A tleap script that builds the chain and sets N, CA, C and O, in Angstrom:
source leaprc.protein.ff14SB
mol = sequence {
  NMET CYS LEU ASP LYS GLU LYS LEU VAL ALA
  ALA VAL GLU ASN LEU SER PRO PRO LEU LYS
  ALA LEU ILE ASN ILE ALA THR LEU ARG ILE
  VAL GLY ARG PRO LEU GLU GLN LEU LEU GLU
  THR THR PRO ARG GLU ALA LEU LYS ALA PHE
  LEU GLN PHE ALA GLY PRO HIE ASN TYR GLN
  LEU LEU LEU ARG ILE PHE GLN GLN GLN LEU
  ALA LYS GLN LYS CYS TYR VAL THR LEU GLU
  GLU LEU ASP ARG PHE ILE GLN CARG
}
set mol.1.N position { 0.848 -1.177 0.000 }
set mol.1.CA position { 0.000 0.000 0.000 }
set mol.1.C position { 0.895 1.243 0.000 }
set mol.1.O position { 1.933 1.275 0.661 }
set mol.2.N position { 0.483 2.240 -0.737 }
set mol.2.CA position { 1.282 3.457 -0.856 }
set mol.2.C position { 1.071 4.421 0.310 }
set mol.2.O position { 1.797 5.408 0.433 }
set mol.3.N position { 0.103 4.149 1.154 }
set mol.3.CA position { -0.211 5.047 2.266 }
set mol.3.C position { 0.764 4.843 3.414 }
set mol.3.O position { 1.049 3.714 3.811 }
set mol.4.N position { 1.271 5.954 3.944 }
set mol.4.CA position { 2.150 5.898 5.109 }
set mol.4.C position { 1.868 7.112 5.996 }
set mol.4.O position { 1.037 7.959 5.670 }
set mol.5.N position { 2.566 7.174 7.105 }
set mol.5.CA position { 2.344 8.245 8.082 }
set mol.5.C position { 2.566 9.623 7.461 }
set mol.5.O position { 1.800 10.551 7.720 }
set mol.6.N position { 3.602 9.757 6.650 }
set mol.6.CA position { 3.926 11.055 6.055 }
set mol.6.C position { 2.813 11.539 5.125 }
set mol.6.O position { 2.473 12.722 5.118 }
set mol.7.N position { 2.250 10.621 4.343 }
set mol.7.CA position { 1.165 11.016 3.439 }
set mol.7.C position { -0.093 11.375 4.222 }
set mol.7.O position { -0.833 12.281 3.838 }
set mol.8.N position { -0.329 10.674 5.303 }
set mol.8.CA position { -1.480 10.994 6.146 }
set mol.8.C position { -1.320 12.382 6.768 }
set mol.8.O position { -2.267 13.169 6.794 }
set mol.9.N position { -0.132 12.675 7.261 }
set mol.9.CA position { 0.142 13.995 7.842 }
set mol.9.C position { -0.021 15.077 6.775 }
set mol.9.O position { -0.613 16.124 7.037 }
set mol.10.N position { 0.502 14.827 5.576 }
set mol.10.CA position { 0.374 15.802 4.489 }
set mol.10.C position { -1.093 16.037 4.140 }
set mol.10.O position { -1.493 17.167 3.858 }
set mol.11.N position { -1.893 14.976 4.157 }
set mol.11.CA position { -3.321 15.117 3.856 }
set mol.11.C position { -4.008 15.992 4.898 }
set mol.11.O position { -4.842 16.831 4.557 }
set mol.12.N position { -3.663 15.799 6.156 }
set mol.12.CA position { -4.254 16.627 7.218 }
set mol.12.C position { -3.794 18.074 7.072 }
set mol.12.O position { -4.595 18.998 7.207 }
set mol.13.N position { -2.524 18.270 6.800 }
set mol.13.CA position { -1.989 19.632 6.674 }
set mol.13.C position { -2.566 20.372 5.476 }
set mol.13.O position { -2.607 21.602 5.473 }
set mol.14.N position { -3.012 19.639 4.454 }
set mol.14.CA position { -3.582 20.266 3.259 }
set mol.14.C position { -5.070 20.562 3.378 }
set mol.14.O position { -5.670 21.094 2.444 }
set mol.15.N position { -5.665 20.229 4.501 }
set mol.15.CA position { -7.082 20.520 4.702 }
set mol.15.C position { -7.306 22.027 4.822 }
set mol.15.O position { -6.384 22.784 5.124 }
set mol.16.N position { -8.522 22.437 4.584 }
set mol.16.CA position { -8.865 23.850 4.743 }
set mol.16.C position { -8.750 24.234 6.218 }
set mol.16.O position { -8.914 23.382 7.092 }
set mol.17.N position { -8.470 25.502 6.502 }
set mol.17.CA position { -8.348 25.935 7.900 }
set mol.17.C position { -9.558 25.593 8.773 }
set mol.17.O position { -9.365 25.184 9.918 }
set mol.18.N position { -10.805 25.742 8.287 }
set mol.18.CA position { -11.930 25.372 9.160 }
set mol.18.C position { -11.949 23.881 9.525 }
set mol.18.O position { -12.273 23.525 10.658 }
set mol.19.N position { -11.607 23.021 8.576 }
set mol.19.CA position { -11.569 21.582 8.881 }
set mol.19.C position { -10.455 21.252 9.869 }
set mol.19.O position { -10.644 20.458 10.790 }
set mol.20.N position { -9.298 21.867 9.670 }
set mol.20.CA position { -8.198 21.637 10.621 }
set mol.20.C position { -8.582 22.141 12.009 }
set mol.20.O position { -8.245 21.515 13.014 }
set mol.21.N position { -9.281 23.261 12.065 }
set mol.21.CA position { -9.716 23.794 13.363 }
set mol.21.C position { -10.687 22.830 14.039 }
set mol.21.O position { -10.626 22.628 15.252 }
set mol.22.N position { -11.574 22.244 13.258 }
set mol.22.CA position { -12.526 21.281 13.815 }
set mol.22.C position { -11.808 20.040 14.358 }
set mol.22.O position { -12.145 19.546 15.434 }
set mol.23.N position { -10.828 19.543 13.619 }
set mol.23.CA position { -10.056 18.386 14.095 }
set mol.23.C position { -9.260 18.773 15.335 }
set mol.23.O position { -9.125 17.970 16.258 }
set mol.24.N position { -8.735 19.991 15.365 }
set mol.24.CA position { -7.993 20.456 16.535 }
set mol.24.C position { -8.896 20.493 17.769 }
set mol.24.O position { -8.487 20.084 18.855 }
set mol.25.N position { -10.118 20.982 17.598 }
set mol.25.CA position { -11.070 20.997 18.716 }
set mol.25.C position { -11.326 19.573 19.199 }
set mol.25.O position { -11.380 19.313 20.401 }
set mol.26.N position { -11.483 18.658 18.249 }
set mol.26.CA position { -11.729 17.254 18.614 }
set mol.26.C position { -10.556 16.673 19.396 }
set mol.26.O position { -10.756 15.985 20.397 }
set mol.27.N position { -9.337 16.947 18.945 }
set mol.27.CA position { -8.175 16.377 19.638 }
set mol.27.C position { -8.004 16.985 21.022 }
set mol.27.O position { -7.643 16.288 21.970 }
set mol.28.N position { -8.259 18.269 21.136 }
set mol.28.CA position { -8.158 18.904 22.455 }
set mol.28.C position { -9.188 18.331 23.417 }
set mol.28.O position { -8.895 18.082 24.587 }
set mol.29.N position { -10.385 18.128 22.915 }
set mol.29.CA position { -11.470 17.646 23.763 }
set mol.29.C position { -11.329 16.168 24.125 }
set mol.29.O position { -11.541 15.790 25.277 }
set mol.30.N position { -10.976 15.343 23.161 }
set mol.30.CA position { -10.942 13.893 23.366 }
set mol.30.C position { -9.601 13.430 23.927 }
set mol.30.O position { -9.559 12.630 24.862 }
set mol.31.N position { -8.508 13.931 23.357 }
set mol.31.CA position { -7.169 13.462 23.730 }
set mol.31.C position { -6.483 14.404 24.717 }
set mol.31.O position { -5.627 13.986 25.497 }
set mol.32.N position { -6.873 15.687 24.674 }
set mol.32.CA position { -6.254 16.660 25.568 }
set mol.32.C position { -4.968 17.256 25.036 }
set mol.32.O position { -4.222 17.897 25.776 }
set mol.33.N position { -4.704 17.043 23.740 }
set mol.33.CA position { -3.499 17.605 23.111 }
set mol.33.C position { -3.884 18.240 21.777 }
set mol.33.O position { -4.821 17.780 21.124 }
set mol.34.N position { -3.169 19.298 21.361 }
set mol.34.CA position { -3.508 19.962 20.101 }
set mol.34.C position { -3.134 19.116 18.883 }
set mol.34.O position { -2.285 18.228 18.957 }
set mol.35.N position { -3.780 19.414 17.780 }
set mol.35.CA position { -3.563 18.691 16.528 }
set mol.35.C position { -2.100 18.706 16.112 }
set mol.35.O position { -1.553 17.666 15.746 }
set mol.36.N position { -1.464 19.862 16.162 }
set mol.36.CA position { -0.067 19.961 15.716 }
set mol.36.C position { 0.841 19.007 16.488 }
set mol.36.O position { 1.753 18.411 15.916 }
set mol.37.N position { 0.593 18.869 17.763 }
set mol.37.CA position { 1.398 17.963 18.585 }
set mol.37.C position { 1.152 16.505 18.184 }
set mol.37.O position { 2.091 15.712 18.111 }
set mol.38.N position { -0.093 16.159 17.927 }
set mol.38.CA position { -0.409 14.787 17.534 }
set mol.38.C position { 0.121 14.453 16.148 }
set mol.38.O position { 0.511 13.313 15.897 }
set mol.39.N position { 0.144 15.427 15.244 }
set mol.39.CA position { 0.660 15.163 13.903 }
set mol.39.C position { 2.126 14.766 13.942 }
set mol.39.O position { 2.579 13.974 13.116 }
set mol.40.N position { 2.863 15.308 14.892 }
set mol.40.CA position { 4.283 14.971 15.010 }
set mol.40.C position { 4.495 13.558 15.531 }
set mol.40.O position { 5.469 12.900 15.163 }
set mol.41.N position { 3.594 13.088 16.380 }
set mol.41.CA position { 3.799 11.792 17.031 }
set mol.41.C position { 2.833 10.718 16.539 }
set mol.41.O position { 3.263 9.697 16.003 }
set mol.42.N position { 1.548 10.938 16.714 }
set mol.42.CA position { 0.544 9.919 16.371 }
set mol.42.C position { -0.631 10.544 15.620 }
set mol.42.O position { -1.675 10.805 16.219 }
set mol.43.N position { -0.476 10.788 14.319 }
set mol.43.CA position { -1.555 11.431 13.565 }
set mol.43.C position { -2.844 10.613 13.548 }
set mol.43.O position { -3.933 11.174 13.432 }
set mol.44.N position { -2.726 9.298 13.663 }
set mol.44.CA position { -3.933 8.461 13.668 }
set mol.44.C position { -4.840 8.809 14.848 }
set mol.44.O position { -6.064 8.773 14.727 }
set mol.45.N position { -4.236 9.146 15.985 }
set mol.45.CA position { -5.026 9.481 17.179 }
set mol.45.C position { -5.894 10.712 16.937 }
set mol.45.O position { -7.007 10.801 17.456 }
set mol.46.N position { -5.391 11.658 16.154 }
set mol.46.CA position { -6.174 12.859 15.845 }
set mol.46.C position { -7.429 12.490 15.063 }
set mol.46.O position { -8.505 13.035 15.308 }
set mol.47.N position { -7.287 11.568 14.128 }
set mol.47.CA position { -8.434 11.197 13.309 }
set mol.47.C position { -9.406 10.295 14.065 }
set mol.47.O position { -10.613 10.339 13.827 }
set mol.48.N position { -8.885 9.487 14.966 }
set mol.48.CA position { -9.772 8.694 15.828 }
set mol.48.C position { -10.572 9.628 16.739 }
set mol.48.O position { -11.751 9.389 17.000 }
set mol.49.N position { -9.929 10.682 17.215 }
set mol.49.CA position { -10.623 11.665 18.056 }
set mol.49.C position { -11.709 12.373 17.251 }
set mol.49.O position { -12.796 12.641 17.763 }
set mol.50.N position { -11.409 12.673 15.984 }
set mol.50.CA position { -12.413 13.307 15.128 }
set mol.50.C position { -13.626 12.392 14.959 }
set mol.50.O position { -14.763 12.863 14.993 }
set mol.51.N position { -13.398 11.106 14.779 }
set mol.51.CA position { -14.495 10.143 14.656 }
set mol.51.C position { -15.365 10.170 15.906 }
set mol.51.O position { -16.592 10.206 15.819 }
set mol.52.N position { -14.729 10.153 17.050 }
set mol.52.CA position { -15.460 10.171 18.318 }
set mol.52.C position { -16.225 11.483 18.498 }
set mol.52.O position { -17.355 11.490 18.988 }
set mol.53.N position { -15.608 12.576 18.103 }
set mol.53.CA position { -16.162 13.911 18.308 }
set mol.53.C position { -17.280 14.234 17.309 }
set mol.53.O position { -18.337 14.736 17.692 }
set mol.54.N position { -17.038 13.946 16.040 }
set mol.54.CA position { -17.946 14.400 14.981 }
set mol.54.C position { -18.886 13.316 14.463 }
set mol.54.O position { -19.828 13.618 13.731 }
set mol.55.N position { -18.647 12.077 14.825 }
set mol.55.CA position { -19.522 10.992 14.397 }
set mol.55.C position { -19.063 10.326 13.114 }
set mol.55.O position { -18.235 10.869 12.382 }
set mol.56.N position { -19.608 9.138 12.844 }
set mol.56.CA position { -19.153 8.341 11.707 }
set mol.56.C position { -19.448 8.967 10.341 }
set mol.56.O position { -18.661 8.800 9.410 }
set mol.57.N position { -20.556 9.677 10.208 }
set mol.57.CA position { -20.873 10.265 8.906 }
set mol.57.C position { -19.833 11.325 8.528 }
set mol.57.O position { -19.322 11.318 7.409 }
set mol.58.N position { -19.524 12.220 9.443 }
set mol.58.CA position { -18.525 13.261 9.168 }
set mol.58.C position { -17.136 12.663 8.987 }
set mol.58.O position { -16.345 13.153 8.181 }
set mol.59.N position { -16.841 11.614 9.730 }
set mol.59.CA position { -15.564 10.909 9.578 }
set mol.59.C position { -15.452 10.336 8.160 }
set mol.59.O position { -14.394 10.427 7.538 }
set mol.60.N position { -16.537 9.747 7.649 }
set mol.60.CA position { -16.525 9.196 6.292 }
set mol.60.C position { -16.306 10.298 5.252 }
set mol.60.O position { -15.609 10.087 4.259 }
set mol.61.N position { -16.894 11.459 5.479 }
set mol.61.CA position { -16.667 12.585 4.564 }
set mol.61.C position { -15.196 12.996 4.566 }
set mol.61.O position { -14.622 13.288 3.517 }
set mol.62.N position { -14.595 13.016 5.753 }
set mol.62.CA position { -13.177 13.355 5.858 }
set mol.62.C position { -12.323 12.313 5.139 }
set mol.62.O position { -11.351 12.667 4.472 }
set mol.63.N position { -12.674 11.039 5.267 }
set mol.63.CA position { -11.940 9.984 4.558 }
set mol.63.C position { -12.016 10.190 3.048 }
set mol.63.O position { -11.031 9.973 2.341 }
set mol.64.N position { -13.171 10.605 2.555 }
set mol.64.CA position { -13.312 10.856 1.114 }
set mol.64.C position { -12.406 12.003 0.659 }
set mol.64.O position { -11.815 11.945 -0.420 }
set mol.65.N position { -12.304 13.027 1.478 }
set mol.65.CA position { -11.400 14.137 1.156 }
set mol.65.C position { -9.964 13.628 1.098 }
set mol.65.O position { -9.226 13.951 0.168 }
set mol.66.N position { -9.569 12.836 2.087 }
set mol.66.CA position { -8.218 12.263 2.085 }
set mol.66.C position { -8.005 11.376 0.859 }
set mol.66.O position { -6.946 11.423 0.233 }
set mol.67.N position { -8.995 10.581 0.522 }
set mol.67.CA position { -8.891 9.687 -0.626 }
set mol.67.C position { -8.621 10.491 -1.904 }
set mol.67.O position { -7.791 10.096 -2.722 }
set mol.68.N position { -9.316 11.607 -2.073 }
set mol.68.CA position { -9.109 12.455 -3.244 }
set mol.68.C position { -7.713 13.077 -3.242 }
set mol.68.O position { -7.057 13.141 -4.282 }
set mol.69.N position { -7.260 13.536 -2.072 }
set mol.69.CA position { -5.920 14.122 -1.980 }
set mol.69.C position { -4.850 13.086 -2.307 }
set mol.69.O position { -3.888 13.380 -3.016 }
set mol.70.N position { -5.020 11.882 -1.792 }
set mol.70.CA position { -4.046 10.820 -2.049 }
set mol.70.C position { -4.038 10.427 -3.522 }
set mol.70.O position { -2.977 10.139 -4.076 }
set mol.71.N position { -5.198 10.412 -4.159 }
set mol.71.CA position { -5.274 10.068 -5.579 }
set mol.71.C position { -4.493 11.073 -6.425 }
set mol.71.O position { -3.902 10.708 -7.441 }
set mol.72.N position { -4.492 12.328 -6.009 }
set mol.72.CA position { -3.709 13.343 -6.726 }
set mol.72.C position { -2.215 13.056 -6.639 }
set mol.72.O position { -1.442 13.487 -7.495 }
set mol.73.N position { -1.813 12.321 -5.593 }
set mol.73.CA position { -0.406 11.940 -5.415 }
set mol.73.C position { -0.139 10.547 -5.994 }
set mol.73.O position { 0.907 9.954 -5.733 }
set mol.74.N position { -1.087 10.032 -6.777 }
set mol.74.CA position { -0.995 8.703 -7.390 }
set mol.74.C position { -1.000 7.586 -6.356 }
set mol.74.O position { -0.425 6.522 -6.588 }
set mol.75.N position { -1.638 7.817 -5.231 }
set mol.75.CA position { -1.805 6.807 -4.185 }
set mol.75.C position { -3.295 6.483 -4.131 }
set mol.75.O position { -4.088 7.248 -3.582 }
set mol.76.N position { -3.657 5.357 -4.698 }
set mol.76.CA position { -5.064 4.983 -4.805 }
set mol.76.C position { -5.415 3.967 -3.728 }
set mol.76.O position { -4.912 2.844 -3.729 }
set mol.77.N position { -6.286 4.375 -2.807 }
set mol.77.CA position { -6.728 3.500 -1.724 }
set mol.77.C position { -8.248 3.572 -1.622 }
set mol.77.O position { -8.864 4.582 -1.961 }
set mol.78.N position { -8.832 2.482 -1.150 }
set mol.78.CA position { -10.272 2.490 -0.910 }
set mol.78.C position { -10.532 3.150 0.439 }
set mol.78.O position { -9.619 3.321 1.248 }
set mol.79.N position { -11.779 3.514 0.667 }
set mol.79.CA position { -12.144 4.092 1.964 }
set mol.79.C position { -11.896 3.092 3.086 }
set mol.79.O position { -11.495 3.472 4.186 }
set mol.80.N position { -12.135 1.817 2.807 }
set mol.80.CA position { -11.921 0.779 3.816 }
set mol.80.C position { -10.437 0.657 4.170 }
set mol.80.O position { -10.082 0.527 5.342 }
set mol.81.N position { -9.571 0.699 3.150 }
set mol.81.CA position { -8.125 0.632 3.408 }
set mol.81.C position { -7.664 1.838 4.215 }
set mol.81.O position { -6.858 1.711 5.136 }
set mol.82.N position { -8.173 2.983 3.869 }
set mol.82.CA position { -7.818 4.209 4.578 }
set mol.82.C position { -8.280 4.140 6.031 }
set mol.82.O position { -7.534 4.499 6.942 }
set mol.83.N position { -9.497 3.685 6.241 }
set mol.83.CA position { -10.022 3.545 7.601 }
set mol.83.C position { -9.204 2.531 8.402 }
set mol.83.O position { -8.874 2.781 9.561 }
set mol.84.N position { -8.878 1.398 7.799 }
set mol.84.CA position { -8.064 0.386 8.499 }
set mol.84.C position { -6.700 0.949 8.875 }
set mol.84.O position { -6.193 0.679 9.964 }
set mol.85.N position { -6.107 1.729 7.978 }
set mol.85.CA position { -4.802 2.329 8.262 }
set mol.85.C position { -4.888 3.262 9.463 }
set mol.85.O position { -3.990 3.280 10.305 }
set mol.86.N position { -5.954 4.028 9.543 }
set mol.86.CA position { -6.127 4.975 10.649 }
set mol.86.C position { -6.461 4.246 11.946 }
set mol.86.O position { -5.962 4.618 13.008 }
set mol.87.N position { -7.289 3.225 11.873 }
set mol.87.CA position { -7.768 2.547 13.078 }
set mol.87.C position { -6.756 1.591 13.704 }
set mol.87.O position { -6.928 1.196 14.857 }
set mol.88.N position { -5.714 1.211 12.982 }
set mol.88.CA position { -4.758 0.245 13.573 }
set mol.88.C position { -3.861 0.882 14.582 }
set mol.88.O position { -3.010 0.209 15.164 }
savepdb mol mol.pdb
quit
């Protein structure tokens, strides 16, 4: 699989400011640490916090955004593969 931690971090960093702010709120509330700190160490935890905070429907929308960003980098993954990568 072409997906790795660096590509996941890049996908999060390329999000619009409002989406990043929403994920930051989720990480602060659920994990107690800001998004920037989690991106350096465990970016998956930030996205798990977003799932808990915003619910599965919004999480799926975020996965679709990541899927599109990754496809632009010639990294083609299904939503299920992306979710498994984040959840492990």
